[in-house]
TORNUMI-553394 format. One record per residue (C-alpha): residue in one letter; x, y, z. Coordinates in steps of 0.25 Angstrom, whole numbers, plus 5000, padded with zeros to 4 digits. Layout:
N
{'A' {X Y Z}},
...
***
This chain:
441
{'X' {4840 4985 4919}},
{'X' {4843 4989 4934}},
{'X' {4851 4978 4942}},
{'X' {4847 4975 4956}},
{'X' {4858 4981 4965}},
{'X' {4863 4974 4977}},
{'X' {4865 4985 4987}},
{'X' {4876 4985 4997}},
{'X' {4876 4994 5009}},
{'X' {4890 5001 5011}},
{'X' {4895 5009 5023}},
{'X' {4908 5018 5022}},
{'X' {4916 5021 5034}},
{'X' {4925 5033 5032}},
{'X' {4923 5044 5022}},
{'X' {4936 5050 5019}},
{'X' {4943 5051 5006}},
{'X' {4941 5036 5002}},
{'X' {4928 5035 5009}},
{'X' {4921 5047 5002}},
{'X' {4926 5042 4989}},
{'X' {4919 5028 4992}},
{'X' {4906 5036 4996}},
{'X' {4907 5044 4983}},
{'X' {4908 5032 4974}},
{'X' {4897 5024 4982}},
{'X' {4887 5036 4981}},
{'X' {4890 5046 4970}},
{'X' {4895 5035 4960}},
{'X' {4885 5025 4963}},
{'X' {4880 5024 4949}},
{'X' {4893 5020 4944}},
{'X' {4894 5008 4954}},
{'X' {4879 5004 4952}},
{'X' {4881 5002 4937}},
{'X' {4893 4993 4939}},
{'X' {4888 4984 4950}},
{'X' {4876 4977 4955}},
{'X' {4879 4980 4969}},
{'X' {4875 4994 4975}},
{'X' {4885 4999 4985}},
{'X' {4876 5007 4995}},
{'X' {4884 5017 5003}},
{'X' {4875 5018 5016}},
{'X' {4885 5024 5026}},
{'X' {4897 5033 5026}},
{'X' {4903 5032 5040}},
{'X' {4912 5043 5045}},
{'X' {4913 5055 5055}},
{'X' {4918 5064 5044}},
{'X' {4911 5065 5030}},
{'X' {4919 5077 5024}},
{'X' {4924 5069 5012}},
{'X' {4910 5063 5009}},
{'X' {4903 5077 5010}},
{'X' {4913 5082 5000}},
{'X' {4909 5071 4990}},
{'X' {4894 5074 4993}},
{'X' {4892 5060 4999}},
{'X' {4878 5058 5004}},
{'X' {4878 5063 5018}},
{'X' {4867 5053 5022}},
{'X' {4877 5042 5021}},
{'X' {4886 5048 5032}},
{'X' {4886 5040 5045}},
{'X' {4895 5042 5058}},
{'X' {4890 5029 5065}},
{'X' {4896 5016 5060}},
{'X' {4887 5008 5068}},
{'X' {4876 5011 5058}},
{'X' {4884 5004 5047}},
{'X' {4886 4992 5056}},
{'X' {4871 4991 5059}},
{'X' {4866 4993 5045}},
{'X' {4864 4979 5039}},
{'X' {4863 4985 5025}},
{'X' {4878 4989 5025}},
{'X' {4886 4978 5019}},
{'X' {4900 4984 5017}},
{'X' {4907 4994 5026}},
{'X' {4918 5002 5019}},
{'X' {4929 5006 5029}},
{'X' {4937 5019 5025}},
{'X' {4941 5025 5038}},
{'X' {4955 5020 5038}},
{'X' {4964 5017 5050}},
{'X' {4965 5005 5060}},
{'X' {4955 5008 5071}},
{'X' {4941 5013 5068}},
{'X' {4941 5007 5054}},
{'X' {4945 4993 5060}},
{'X' {4934 4994 5070}},
{'X' {4923 4998 5060}},
{'X' {4928 4987 5050}},
{'X' {4927 4977 5061}},
{'X' {4913 4981 5065}},
{'X' {4908 4981 5050}},
{'X' {4914 4967 5048}},
{'X' {4907 4962 5061}},
{'X' {4894 4968 5057}},
{'X' {4895 4960 5044}},
{'X' {4899 4971 5034}},
{'X' {4909 4970 5024}},
{'X' {4921 4980 5024}},
{'X' {4928 4988 5013}},
{'X' {4940 4995 5017}},
{'X' {4952 5003 5012}},
{'X' {4959 5002 5026}},
{'X' {4973 4996 5022}},
{'X' {4979 4999 5036}},
{'X' {4968 4992 5043}},
{'X' {4969 4980 5034}},
{'X' {4984 4979 5035}},
{'X' {4983 4979 5050}},
{'X' {4970 4972 5053}},
{'X' {4966 4966 5040}},
{'X' {4966 4951 5044}},
{'X' {4958 4954 5057}},
{'X' {4947 4962 5049}},
{'X' {4946 4951 5038}},
{'X' {4944 4941 5049}},
{'X' {4933 4949 5055}},
{'X' {4926 4950 5041}},
{'X' {4927 4935 5039}},
{'X' {4921 4932 5053}},
{'X' {4909 4941 5049}},
{'X' {4907 4936 5035}},
{'X' {4911 4949 5028}},
{'X' {4923 4954 5020}},
{'X' {4933 4966 5019}},
{'X' {4937 4972 5006}},
{'X' {4949 4982 5005}},
{'X' {4954 4984 4991}},
{'X' {4955 4999 4994}},
{'X' {4965 4997 5005}},
{'X' {4977 4993 4997}},
{'X' {4978 5002 4984}},
{'X' {4967 5012 4983}},
{'X' {4960 5009 4970}},
{'X' {4969 4998 4965}},
{'X' {4962 4985 4966}},
{'X' {4975 4977 4971}},
{'X' {4968 4968 4981}},
{'X' {4958 4964 4971}},
{'X' {4969 4960 4962}},
{'X' {4976 4952 4972}},
{'X' {4963 4945 4977}},
{'X' {4958 4942 4963}},
{'X' {4966 4946 4950}},
{'X' {4979 4940 4955}},
{'X' {4973 4928 4963}},
{'X' {4980 4918 4954}},
{'X' {4994 4924 4957}},
{'X' {5004 4922 4968}},
{'X' {5008 4936 4971}},
{'X' {5023 4937 4972}},
{'X' {5025 4952 4975}},
{'X' {5017 4965 4976}},
{'X' {5023 4979 4975}},
{'X' {5014 4991 4978}},
{'X' {5013 5006 4978}},
{'X' {5002 5007 4987}},
{'X' {5003 5021 4994}},
{'X' {5000 5033 4985}},
{'X' {5005 5043 4994}},
{'X' {5019 5037 4995}},
{'X' {5019 5035 4980}},
{'X' {5015 5049 4977}},
{'X' {5027 5054 4986}},
{'X' {5037 5044 4980}},
{'X' {5032 5049 4966}},
{'X' {5035 5063 4970}},
{'X' {5048 5060 4975}},
{'X' {5052 5051 4963}},
{'X' {5046 5060 4952}},
{'X' {5049 5074 4958}},
{'X' {5061 5071 4967}},
{'X' {5054 5076 4979}},
{'X' {5059 5073 4993}},
{'X' {5049 5065 5001}},
{'X' {5044 5076 5010}},
{'X' {5041 5085 4998}},
{'X' {5034 5073 4991}},
{'X' {5026 5070 5003}},
{'X' {5022 5085 5005}},
{'X' {5017 5085 4990}},
{'X' {5009 5072 4992}},
{'X' {5002 5078 5005}},
{'X' {4999 5091 4997}},
{'X' {4993 5083 4986}},
{'X' {4984 5075 4996}},
{'X' {4991 5062 4993}},
{'X' {4998 5061 5007}},
{'X' {4992 5062 5021}},
{'X' {4997 5073 5031}},
{'X' {5003 5061 5038}},
{'X' {5008 5052 5027}},
{'X' {5014 5041 5036}},
{'X' {5006 5029 5032}},
{'X' {5009 5032 5017}},
{'X' {5023 5036 5017}},
{'X' {5028 5027 5027}},
{'X' {5022 5015 5019}},
{'X' {5012 5011 5030}},
{'X' {5000 5012 5020}},
{'X' {5007 5004 5010}},
{'X' {5010 4993 5020}},
{'X' {4996 4992 5024}},
{'X' {4992 4990 5009}},
{'X' {5003 4980 5007}},
{'X' {4998 4972 5019}},
{'X' {4985 4970 5012}},
{'X' {4990 4968 4998}},
{'X' {5001 4958 5002}},
{'X' {4991 4950 5010}},
{'X' {4983 4948 4997}},
{'X' {4995 4946 4988}},
{'X' {5001 4935 4996}},
{'X' {4990 4929 5003}},
{'X' {4997 4932 5016}},
{'X' {4993 4940 5029}},
{'X' {5003 4952 5028}},
{'X' {5007 4958 5041}},
{'X' {5007 4974 5040}},
{'X' {5016 4975 5052}},
{'X' {5027 4966 5046}},
{'X' {5028 4975 5033}},
{'X' {5041 4983 5032}},
{'X' {5036 4997 5028}},
{'X' {5045 5009 5023}},
{'X' {5039 5022 5018}},
{'X' {5044 5033 5009}},
{'X' {5045 5044 5019}},
{'X' {5060 5042 5021}},
{'X' {5064 5041 5006}},
{'X' {5075 5051 5001}},
{'X' {5073 5057 4988}},
{'X' {5087 5054 4984}},
{'X' {5084 5039 4984}},
{'X' {5072 5041 4975}},
{'X' {5081 5048 4965}},
{'X' {5093 5038 4966}},
{'X' {5082 5027 4964}},
{'X' {5077 5034 4951}},
{'X' {5092 5034 4946}},
{'X' {5092 5019 4948}},
{'X' {5079 5017 4941}},
{'X' {5070 5016 4953}},
{'X' {5057 5022 4958}},
{'X' {5054 5022 4973}},
{'X' {5040 5018 4978}},
{'X' {5034 5014 4991}},
{'X' {5031 5000 4988}},
{'X' {5022 4990 4996}},
{'X' {5029 4977 4993}},
{'X' {5026 4962 4995}},
{'X' {5034 4951 4989}},
{'X' {5034 4936 4991}},
{'X' {5048 4931 4995}},
{'X' {5053 4917 4998}},
{'X' {5053 4919 5013}},
{'X' {5040 4927 5014}},
{'X' {5034 4940 5009}},
{'X' {5041 4954 5008}},
{'X' {5030 4964 5012}},
{'X' {5035 4978 5013}},
{'X' {5033 4993 5010}},
{'X' {5044 5002 5006}},
{'X' {5049 5012 4996}},
{'X' {5056 5004 4985}},
{'X' {5063 5007 4972}},
{'X' {5057 5000 4960}},
{'X' {5062 5001 4945}},
{'X' {5056 5012 4937}},
{'X' {5052 5001 4927}},
{'X' {5042 4994 4938}},
{'X' {5028 4998 4936}},
{'X' {5027 5003 4950}},
{'X' {5037 5014 4948}},
{'X' {5027 5022 4940}},
{'X' {5016 5022 4950}},
{'X' {5016 5036 4954}},
{'X' {5009 5047 4963}},
{'X' {4998 5041 4972}},
{'X' {4996 5029 4963}},
{'X' {4997 5014 4969}},
{'X' {5001 5002 4962}},
{'X' {5003 4987 4966}},
{'X' {5012 4977 4958}},
{'X' {5008 4963 4960}},
{'X' {5017 4951 4956}},
{'X' {5009 4938 4954}},
{'X' {5016 4925 4949}},
{'X' {5005 4924 4937}},
{'X' {5003 4939 4933}},
{'X' {5017 4944 4936}},
{'X' {5017 4959 4939}},
{'X' {5003 4966 4940}},
{'X' {5002 4981 4945}},
{'X' {4989 4988 4950}},
{'X' {4990 5003 4950}},
{'X' {4981 5014 4953}},
{'X' {4977 5025 4964}},
{'X' {4980 5019 4977}},
{'X' {4973 5029 4986}},
{'X' {4963 5040 4986}},
{'X' {4948 5041 4988}},
{'X' {4942 5036 4974}},
{'X' {4953 5025 4971}},
{'X' {4951 5019 4985}},
{'X' {4936 5021 4984}},
{'X' {4936 5013 4971}},
{'X' {4942 5001 4978}},
{'X' {4932 5002 4990}},
{'X' {4921 5002 4980}},
{'X' {4927 4990 4973}},
{'X' {4928 4983 4987}},
{'X' {4913 4987 4990}},
{'X' {4908 4979 4977}},
{'X' {4917 4967 4980}},
{'X' {4911 4966 4994}},
{'X' {4897 4969 4989}},
{'X' {4897 4958 4979}},
{'X' {4904 4948 4988}},
{'X' {4917 4947 4980}},
{'X' {4925 4951 4992}},
{'X' {4918 4942 5002}},
{'X' {4921 4930 4992}},
{'X' {4935 4934 4991}},
{'X' {4935 4936 5006}},
{'X' {4930 4921 5008}},
{'X' {4938 4915 4997}},
{'X' {4951 4922 4995}},
{'X' {4963 4917 5003}},
{'X' {4971 4930 5003}},
{'X' {4964 4938 5015}},
{'X' {4974 4941 5026}},
{'X' {4966 4935 5037}},
{'X' {4966 4922 5029}},
{'X' {4981 4921 5026}},
{'X' {4993 4918 5034}},
{'X' {5003 4928 5038}},
{'X' {5013 4932 5028}},
{'X' {5028 4930 5031}},
{'X' {5033 4944 5029}},
{'X' {5048 4945 5027}},
{'X' {5055 4955 5035}},
{'X' {5062 4967 5029}},
{'X' {5075 4961 5030}},
{'X' {5071 4949 5021}},
{'X' {5066 4958 5009}},
{'X' {5075 4956 4997}},
{'X' {5076 4968 4987}},
{'X' {5086 4976 4980}},
{'X' {5089 4989 4987}},
{'X' {5093 5004 4984}},
{'X' {5102 5009 4995}},
{'X' {5107 5023 4997}},
{'X' {5119 5025 5006}},
{'X' {5125 5039 5010}},
{'X' {5140 5037 5012}},
{'X' {5153 5045 5012}},
{'X' {5159 5047 4998}},
{'X' {5172 5040 5000}},
{'X' {5180 5028 4995}},
{'X' {5176 5014 5001}},
{'X' {5162 5017 5005}},
{'X' {5156 5009 4994}},
{'X' {5165 4997 4998}},
{'X' {5160 4998 5012}},
{'X' {5146 4998 5008}},
{'X' {5147 4986 4998}},
{'X' {5154 4978 5009}},
{'X' {5142 4980 5018}},
{'X' {5132 4976 5007}},
{'X' {5141 4964 5003}},
{'X' {5141 4959 5018}},
{'X' {5126 4959 5018}},
{'X' {5125 4952 5005}},
{'X' {5120 4964 4997}},
{'X' {5123 4965 4982}},
{'X' {5125 4979 4977}},
{'X' {5119 4982 4964}},
{'X' {5123 4997 4962}},
{'X' {5130 5008 4969}},
{'X' {5128 5023 4965}},
{'X' {5134 5035 4972}},
{'X' {5124 5047 4971}},
{'X' {5124 5062 4972}},
{'X' {5115 5067 4984}},
{'X' {5101 5070 4980}},
{'X' {5098 5085 4983}},
{'X' {5085 5081 4990}},
{'X' {5091 5070 4998}},
{'X' {5093 5070 5013}},
{'X' {5107 5065 5011}},
{'X' {5116 5075 5017}},
{'X' {5130 5068 5017}},
{'X' {5137 5057 5010}},
{'X' {5135 5051 4997}},
{'X' {5123 5043 4992}},
{'X' {5127 5029 4987}},
{'X' {5116 5021 4981}},
{'X' {5116 5006 4981}},
{'X' {5107 4996 4974}},
{'X' {5107 4981 4978}},
{'X' {5104 4968 4972}},
{'X' {5092 4960 4979}},
{'X' {5096 4959 4994}},
{'X' {5089 4956 5007}},
{'X' {5085 4968 5015}},
{'X' {5090 4964 5028}},
{'X' {5104 4963 5021}},
{'X' {5103 4977 5015}},
{'X' {5099 4983 5029}},
{'X' {5111 4976 5035}},
{'X' {5120 4981 5024}},
{'X' {5115 4995 5025}},
{'X' {5116 4996 5040}},
{'X' {5131 4992 5039}},
{'X' {5133 5003 5028}},
{'X' {5126 5013 5037}},
{'X' {5135 5010 5048}},
{'X' {5147 5014 5039}},
{'X' {5154 5027 5043}},
{'X' {5153 5031 5028}},
{'X' {5138 5030 5028}},
{'X' {5131 5044 5030}},
{'X' {5116 5041 5031}},
{'X' {5108 5028 5033}},
{'X' {5107 5020 5020}},
{'X' {5094 5020 5012}},
{'X' {5088 5007 5006}},
{'X' {5077 5006 4997}},
{'X' {5072 4993 4991}},
{'X' {5072 4991 4975}},
{'X' {5060 4983 4971}},
{'X' {5062 4975 4959}},
{'X' {5051 4969 4950}},
{'X' {5046 4956 4957}},
{'X' {5050 4944 4950}},
***
């Protein structure tokens, strides 16, 4: 028996890699969607100035439109999908759509990290909503888990590998012992890194995603501008190799942890034990570990980028909006950043962790005693000291590498100790410090 279908008019803004995948699913895979749901998603407009991607996928050209005003004037359009990206035109179009009474689905993590509260407020004022599952981890339904599946939990910590480009590069550096520049070139040749990879390799993309994730995990408004961010672009292959000898794998991690005095929220390359589940997340895959007081450790794994995985999350959001689920959550859930108080984000100096430290010093008696003295005066307890051979691919040109691991220490104290060590005449290069992230209690 044929069910009556509720038809929802859709307009798609931006038809690049992700947009064309969304258009393909909504048009060429319509039968799959129709047999699964009483709602029919009717793609009416594809708005862009270049339809190259859509044409390659044989998308119906009658859907192509270059005038966004037509979308705003068409009362049959209930949902606007924004996949343009960036902070300017995309923001203007979303604001216009919301003010015209149209719901919005977006994957624009940068826009949400910088202007999320503002856009959510506009949506509330006009009785509509915004859905953005695709913004944080591609096809992984991590926001859905935080809003729904883990709602009974007090979230104590979250560790995420949320940038596939950086993870691909680090996997090549770890598994194949490639220097950073070589691994980056390989990623670019494979189409997994942009010609300008800055947003990915310098941790900015991960910071955008962490802003959104941490806001929902802790029910606080996280300020992107206050997140300390370090990337992978300055890593030396020797540190990855020395870390492996100690039983660690390095990952670019988006980290958020509750502490007594506030919340640690930061992005940085960090060592994790080879026994931690995140250590085997390789290549372009993403994963997010969440620590709840009731569930303990849960992990969400999958493809974090790419046309089809991200389109999958966009389609899911479309159904959530079309059926009223998102609007219900929008009105009742008290985790939205525009409805919560500002988080107290701890400064980098107040972070507490164990640390891997590489010093390059003269090989002569008494040097280690001087180093130990500087650490002791700053209240840092040394766990281990190893003198290493110079790695053939390293940038080290003089001196001897000394690897130190510490017991848990305040990062401000570590910074002060390393400054004192670097000022020694026996120090040949600036010290290297990488956090060691332990399993959350």
